Backbone bond lengths (Angstrom), bond angles and torsions (degrees), N, CA, C in turn:
res aa  C-N    CA-C-N  psi(-1)  N-CA   C-N-CA  omega(-1)  CA-C   N-CA-C  phi
1 M - - - 1.451 - - 1.525 111.07 -
2 K 1.348 116.72 -18.46 1.446 119.34 -179.77 1.532 111.06 -62.94
3 W 1.321 116.46 -35.92 1.466 120.08 -179.61 1.524 111.36 -65.05
4 L 1.322 116.68 -31.04 1.465 120.00 177.91 1.530 110.69 -65.46
5 G 1.311 116.54 -38.25 1.461 121.24 176.09 1.521 111.66 -64.91
6 W 1.336 116.33 -41.49 1.466 119.76 178.37 1.525 111.15 -65.05
7 I 1.315 116.57 -40.22 1.470 119.72 178.12 1.530 110.20 -62.82
8 T 1.320 116.61 -42.85 1.461 120.59 178.97 1.524 110.92 -62.98
9 A 1.338 116.98 -41.88 1.466 120.85 179.08 1.526 110.83 -63.40
10 V 1.328 117.33 -41.26 1.465 120.58 178.74 1.528 110.50 -64.97
11 L 1.317 116.51 -41.41 1.464 119.34 179.00 1.524 111.76 -65.85
12 L 1.322 117.32 -40.35 1.470 120.19 177.22 1.531 110.70 -64.18
13 A 1.326 116.73 -44.19 1.466 120.07 179.92 1.520 111.35 -64.90
14 S 1.326 116.38 -42.17 1.469 118.66 179.61 1.534 110.37 -66.70
15 G 1.310 117.78 -34.41 1.459 121.08 177.05 1.516 111.78 -63.78
16 V 1.321 117.19 -37.38 1.462 121.33 178.92 1.526 109.76 -69.05
17 F 1.343 116.67 -41.15 1.466 119.24 -179.00 1.523 112.47 -72.00
18 M 1.328 116.51 -34.38 1.464 119.18 -179.74 1.524 112.05 -78.11
19 L 1.297 115.71 -34.64 1.460 119.88 -177.69 1.529 108.16 -132.80
20 P 1.336 117.86 83.76 1.467 120.83 -175.50 1.523 114.28 -59.29
21 V 1.322 118.03 -19.31 1.454 120.89 179.86 1.531 110.69 -68.88
22 A 1.329 116.76 -20.97 1.466 121.25 -175.23 1.526 113.07 -87.08
23 W 1.354 118.40 3.53 1.453 117.83 -176.03 1.521 113.88 -65.37
24 P 1.345 121.52 -32.38 1.473 118.15 176.69 1.536 112.52 -63.81
25 A 1.325 116.20 -39.61 1.475 119.12 178.78 1.524 110.37 -67.19
26 T 1.335 116.63 -39.19 1.467 120.56 178.24 1.523 110.20 -66.08
27 A 1.326 116.48 -42.70 1.464 120.21 178.42 1.526 111.03 -62.18
28 A 1.326 117.65 -39.33 1.462 121.02 178.29 1.529 110.70 -65.26
29 A 1.337 116.53 -38.56 1.465 119.84 179.57 1.524 111.25 -67.42
30 V 1.326 116.27 -41.59 1.467 119.99 179.58 1.530 110.08 -72.04
31 A 1.323 118.09 -35.52 1.463 121.16 178.88 1.531 111.10 -62.19
32 N 1.314 116.75 -33.26 1.458 121.00 177.34 1.533 110.25 -58.88
33 F 1.339 116.29 -46.02 1.462 120.20 178.81 1.526 111.37 -70.23
34 A 1.328 116.54 -36.56 1.461 120.05 179.36 1.525 110.98 -64.55
35 I 1.317 116.36 -39.75 1.469 119.80 178.37 1.524 110.75 -68.72
36 A 1.329 116.58 -40.04 1.463 120.22 -177.05 1.521 112.39 -73.66
37 F 1.350 117.60 -43.08 1.461 120.44 -171.92 1.521 113.88 -112.24
38 G 1.323 118.29 -5.75 1.460 121.14 -178.63 1.518 114.10 -58.83
39 P 1.332 119.38 -50.86 1.467 119.56 -179.92 1.531 112.56 -60.74
40 W 1.315 115.99 -39.58 1.464 119.61 178.90 1.529 110.65 -64.50
41 L 1.335 117.47 -42.34 1.462 121.09 179.16 1.527 111.16 -64.00
42 L 1.313 117.55 -42.14 1.462 120.76 178.41 1.523 111.62 -65.06
43 R 1.329 116.77 -43.49 1.464 121.10 179.38 1.529 110.94 -64.02
44 T 1.336 116.76 -40.94 1.458 120.66 178.95 1.525 110.89 -65.62
45 A 1.324 117.47 -41.96 1.462 120.68 178.80 1.523 110.72 -62.96
46 K 1.332 117.07 -40.47 1.461 120.95 179.38 1.535 110.69 -66.23
47 Q 1.338 117.18 -41.01 1.458 120.57 178.76 1.521 111.49 -65.23
48 R 1.322 116.82 -39.84 1.474 119.56 178.45 1.518 110.94 -64.15
49 Q 1.328 117.02 -41.74 1.448 120.94 179.11 1.530 110.48 -64.22
50 F 1.327 117.04 -42.64 1.463 121.36 178.53 1.524 110.87 -63.65
51 A 1.339 116.53 -43.84 1.465 120.37 179.60 1.524 110.94 -65.13
52 A 1.321 117.77 -37.88 1.461 120.76 179.36 1.525 110.75 -65.55
53 S 1.329 117.30 -40.67 1.465 119.27 178.83 1.526 110.88 -67.93
54 R 1.325 117.13 -39.91 1.472 119.94 176.61 1.520 111.36 -63.86
55 R 1.345 116.86 -39.21 1.458 121.49 178.70 1.533 110.51 -63.78
56 R 1.344 117.08 -41.64 1.471 120.59 178.02 1.529 110.38 -62.70
57 E 1.328 117.46 -44.80 1.467 120.92 178.35 1.526 111.13 -60.77
58 F 1.334 116.69 -43.65 1.453 120.94 -178.49 1.528 110.28 -63.34
59 K 1.333 117.18 -45.23 1.467 119.98 -179.63 1.519 111.19 -66.38
60 A 1.334 117.16 -34.18 1.463 119.37 177.31 1.527 110.35 -66.32
61 K 1.319 117.17 -38.20 1.464 119.93 178.22 1.528 111.47 -71.46
62 Q 1.320 117.10 -29.74 1.455 120.57 179.36 1.524 111.90 -73.49
63 A 1.333 116.53 -27.21 1.461 120.76 -179.44 1.522 108.40 -80.57
64 R 1.298 116.19 80.71 1.458 120.93 -178.41 1.522 109.18 -124.02
65 D 1.280 116.51 174.09 1.457 122.32 -177.85 1.526 110.14 -63.70
66 P 1.339 118.22 131.91 1.466 119.35 -179.31 1.527 113.23 -63.18
67 G 1.328 116.98 -19.69 1.458 119.57 178.73 1.516 113.03 -79.16
68 D 1.327 117.76 -14.99 1.462 120.92 178.94 1.523 110.13 -69.62
69 A 1.307 115.42 142.91 1.461 120.27 178.77 1.524 109.36 -83.85
70 F 1.315 115.59 141.57 1.464 120.33 177.21 1.521 110.03 -80.13
71 H 1.343 116.37 -38.53 1.467 121.79 179.04 1.524 108.58 -116.85
72 R 1.341 116.50 141.32 1.459 121.53 175.95 1.527 107.93 -145.20
73 C 1.314 115.67 127.16 1.466 120.87 179.59 1.523 108.96 -71.02
74 A 1.321 116.16 132.29 1.464 121.16 -178.81 1.528 111.97 -74.83
75 K 1.331 117.94 -18.62 1.459 120.63 -177.39 1.530 111.76 -95.78
76 C 1.336 117.61 -54.89 1.466 120.00 -174.73 1.529 113.10 -101.49
77 G 1.323 118.23 -13.79 1.461 121.13 177.57 1.517 114.74 83.71
78 K 1.335 117.19 7.25 1.463 120.23 179.07 1.523 109.37 -66.20
79 T 1.341 117.17 141.39 1.455 121.53 179.86 1.517 109.91 -116.69
80 D 1.317 115.24 170.96 1.464 119.22 177.49 1.523 110.90 -72.60
81 H 1.342 118.80 -14.51 1.464 120.73 174.51 1.520 110.65 -79.29
82 D 1.337 117.11 -29.84 1.463 120.64 178.64 1.521 110.90 -69.03
83 D 1.301 117.05 -43.31 1.471 122.40 -179.52 1.521 108.13 -138.56
84 H 1.326 115.42 107.22 1.467 120.11 -176.32 1.530 112.50 -67.66
85 D 1.324 116.95 -23.30 1.461 120.03 -178.94 1.524 112.90 -93.64
86 A 1.316 117.44 1.39 1.466 120.50 -178.42 1.528 109.48 -68.23
87 V 1.325 113.95 144.63 1.465 120.62 178.28 1.521 107.35 -107.89
88 F 1.319 115.46 128.38 1.465 121.41 179.92 1.515 109.17 -112.31
89 R 1.325 115.62 141.27 1.466 121.73 179.44 1.524 108.97 -133.13
90 V 1.322 115.55 155.07 1.459 121.11 175.59 1.521 107.63 -98.42
91 S 1.315 115.83 128.58 1.456 121.34 -178.80 1.524 110.05 -72.60
92 S 1.311 116.16 137.90 1.466 120.06 178.73 1.531 111.50 -77.06
93 S 1.318 117.34 -18.79 1.464 119.54 -177.10 1.531 112.39 -81.22
94 D 1.342 117.64 -41.43 1.460 118.61 -177.02 1.528 113.77 -123.23
95 G 1.321 118.67 -6.46 1.461 122.02 176.72 1.514 113.97 77.70
96 K 1.329 117.84 9.42 1.467 120.89 178.68 1.522 109.90 -92.25
97 E 1.330 114.63 159.64 1.464 120.19 -176.65 1.536 109.48 -97.19
98 Y 1.343 115.19 131.94 1.462 121.31 -178.96 1.519 109.55 -130.87
99 C 1.353 114.94 152.45 1.458 118.29 170.78 1.524 106.86 -75.26
100 E 1.314 116.57 162.67 1.459 119.22 -172.50 1.530 113.44 -62.57
101 P 1.351 120.63 -42.75 1.483 118.32 178.01 1.528 112.98 -61.63
102 C 1.328 117.56 -40.09 1.475 119.90 179.30 1.526 110.98 -67.65
103 L 1.327 116.24 -38.68 1.463 119.58 179.55 1.525 110.73 -65.39
104 E 1.320 117.24 -39.84 1.470 119.83 176.69 1.510 110.91 -64.11
105 A 1.351 116.64 -38.78 1.456 119.94 178.16 1.525 111.36 -65.69
106 I 1.315 116.83 -39.34 1.467 120.85 178.08 1.520 110.43 -64.95
107 K 1.344 116.17 -42.03 1.471 119.82 178.55 1.526 110.60 -64.84
108 A 1.347 117.14 -39.90 1.454 120.60 179.04 1.526 110.95 -64.89
109 D 1.346 116.38 -40.65 1.479 119.42 177.83 1.530 110.56 -64.68
110 A 1.322 116.74 -37.88 1.463 120.33 -178.85 1.523 111.45 -68.37
111 T 1.334 117.29 -39.13 1.461 119.20 -179.02 1.517 111.87 -75.90
112 S 1.332 117.88 -33.31 1.456 119.38 179.69 1.525 111.56 -76.07
113 G 1.354 116.18 -28.16 1.468 120.16 179.57 1.507 112.68 -81.93
114 A 1.315 119.21 -15.83 1.472 121.89 -175.33 1.496 111.99 -88.28
């Protein structure tokens, strides 16, 4: 359907060049579409630009040293390189990442202290 829009634009432009008296009518016809779809086009362009910048930031953060650990326990310091089968979770209380044994110990301390 995009080609249909291009054909219409070419016909409108050629009409203006062939008959310059018709430019007010052509401008009114194009203004109708600009009023109807202009805000949506601007909002979409802004969202695409924002998404592209976020994507660049994300890829830059992903390009890190292969020796760096993706997960690291905040309590014992164990990483996913130390134990490939270790399960890491983020604590809901402080937002830090813990390995499963440390997280269970923290939960046990919290329930026994309460």
